[in-house]
N, C-alpha and C positions, 0 to 999 in steps of 0.2 A: 456451817458445820459439815464436815465430810461424812459421808455415809459410805460404808463398805471399805475394802482394803485399798491402800494407797499403792498403785502400781507404778507410780513415777520412778521410784528408786530402782526397781527392776528394769524398766524401760530405758533409763538413763545408763544403766550398767551395760545393757546389750547394745544400745544405740551408738556404738563408736566403732569404726572399720576394724582396728587392730583387735579389739576385744571380740567382736563378731567373728573374726577369722580364727581366733584361738578357740572359741567355743565350737565352731564348725569342726576344727581339727580333732577336738576331744569327743566329737560325736562318733568316732570310730570305736569308743568304748575302752580305749587304751589310755593308761596314765602317761603323761609327757612331762618333761622337765621344763622349767622356765627358759632354758637356752633353746630347747627344741621349739617351744611356742613362740619365742622371740623371732626365730628363723621363719616360722610359718607366717607371722604377722609382718615380717620385714621391719622390725623395730630393734632397738638396742636392748641389751640385757636389762639395764636399769629401768627402761621404759616398760619392758615386759613385766618386770616385778611390780611396778606401780599399777599396771592394768590388772594383774592377777590378784592384787590386794583388793582392788575394787570389786572384782568378781567374787572373791571370797566374802567380802562384807555383805554382798547382795545374796549370798548363799546359793550362787549358781555353780561354784566349783569348790572342791575340798582338796586339801593337800595332805600328804603324809611323807614322813622321811624314811629313806631306806639307805643306810650307810651314809655316804657323803652327799647323796642326792636328795632333792625334794621334788616329789612328783604331784602332779595335778590331774584331776579328773572330774567329769561332770558330777554335781552333787548328788543327783538322784535320777531314777527312771522318769519321775514326773517332770523334772526340769528338761530331760532329753525330749520327752514328747511335746512339751511347749515349744522347744527349738524346732523340732521337725515341723510343727504346724506353722510356725513363723516362716520357715523356708517356703512352705507351700503357698502362704499368703503373698510373699514377696514375688514369687514366680507368677502367681495368678494375676498380680497387678502390672507385671512387666510383659506387655504384649509381644515383645520381641523374642522371649524365651519361654519355653515350657519344659520344665524339668531339667536335669543335668544334660550337658552336651555329650558327655562320655557315655557311649552305649552300655558299656560295662556297669556304670553306676545306675543307669536306668533299669538294667536287668535285675541286679541283686547287690545290695549294699547293706552295711550295718547301720542301724539307727540306734546308737548307743549300744545296747546288749541284745537287740532282737533283729530279725531280718526285715528289710524293706525292699521296695522295688517291685518289678513285674512278677517275679516268682512269688514273693511274699503276698501280694494282692491276689494272685491265683489261689494260694493256699486258703486265704480268708474267704474267697468266693466259693471254694470247694466245700469248706465247712458250712457256709450258709446254705449251699445247695442241698447238703445232706441233713439240713435242720439240726445241726450239731450244737447250736447255741440256744440258751434260754435267758430271758431277761428277768432278773429277780430284784428284790428290794435293795440288794447290795450291788447291783449292776449286772454286767454280762457274766454268764457262767457257761460251762461246758456240760452237756447232758450225757446220759449213758452211751448214746450213739457216738458222740464226739470223743469220749474217753476210749472207745473201742478203736478208733482211728489212731489215736496217739499211742495206744498200747502196742500197735504193730511197729512202733519206733522204739519201744522199750521205755515209754514214759507213762507213768501212772500218777494218780492224785496224791499218793503218799509222799511223793517228791516235792510237793508244795506245802506240806503240813507245817514247816518251820519258818514260814515267811508271812509277814503281815501284808505284804504287797498284794493287790488284787490279782487273782489268777489270770483273768482275761480282760484285755482292754482293747477297744477299737482305736487305732492310731491312724489318722489321716495321712496317707502317703503323699509327699509333696511332688513327686513326679507323675504318679498315676491318678491322683485326685480321688482315690478310693481308699477303703480301709485296709490296713494290714493288722496282723495280730501282735499286740504288745502285752504288757503285764508279765507276771512271773512265768506264765506258761510260754509266752513268746520268747523269753530269755532261755528257758529250759530247752525249747525246741532248737534254738540257734546252737546252743552248747552241744546238743545231741548230734546235729548235723556235722559239726566239727569232729566229735568223737568217732563218728562212723566213717569219717573221711569222705563224705559225700560232698563236702564243701570246705573251702580254705579261705584264709584271709592273709593279707601281707601287711607288714608294719608300715605305717605312714599312708595307708589308703583305707577307705571305707568299702572298697569293692569286695564282694564275696563272689568267689569263683566255684561253680559246681563242676564236678567231673560229669561226663556224659551218663555214665552208669548211675551216678548218685542222683542226678536229676530225674532219670527214669524211675528209680526206686522211690524217690520222694513222691512223684506223681501217682505211682501205683498205690502208695500208702494212703493217699487222700482220695482216691477214686475207686479202688477195688476192695476196700475194707468190708463192705457189706456182704461180699461174696466169699470172703475168706474168714474162717473161724479161728485160725491160729492167732495167738497174741504174741508170738515170738517176733522180735524185730526182723525186718528184712535184711538179708545178708548181701553184702556187696563186696566184690573182690577188690582190694586196694591195689 
């Protein structure tokens, strides 16, 4: 008699080269068509459709129609975090490689809807150094000191009031092997960085590029907050 959930179905869905490549492409957080995913996996359109049906049945991706096109995306943030951990596990077992070869991907990239890479791990470390986290019965949460840091970016707790998703989650970074910030707050932070034009993304890539001024402002927000009383977001000239 089997005890616990059966992970074989999910493992089988992920454990095929073309499907794994499709999932990796969708980790950019963007919705892609079957044709685009076929190109990524280097398979025919009909083969891609078969793979995507398999991924849908495993509840790893979801699809929605827009006009004449059908778009696919990662089913949830929880699925994205599982995939990020699997990427880390694969590289940990492969002694020849440690993280992505592209320096830009190592520095900053999208992990579905939140920031990953060296800069993301630095943010998490800065929050820990300021003792901004508390461990509660429902998991990781941000304390008053932590919210003051985010307030300088124009982010407050009321912006998370309409989501059932955990506010804070520690996500193991597959290139740095240390945690970065995930959850609803991680997604909100990534969106805010784009809105402030401190960072930008490009279609077809997971790379996140920071402007020099944007990165300096971000680092100030997570290191100087204790000495600055203002809750106004840091201004950066675009």
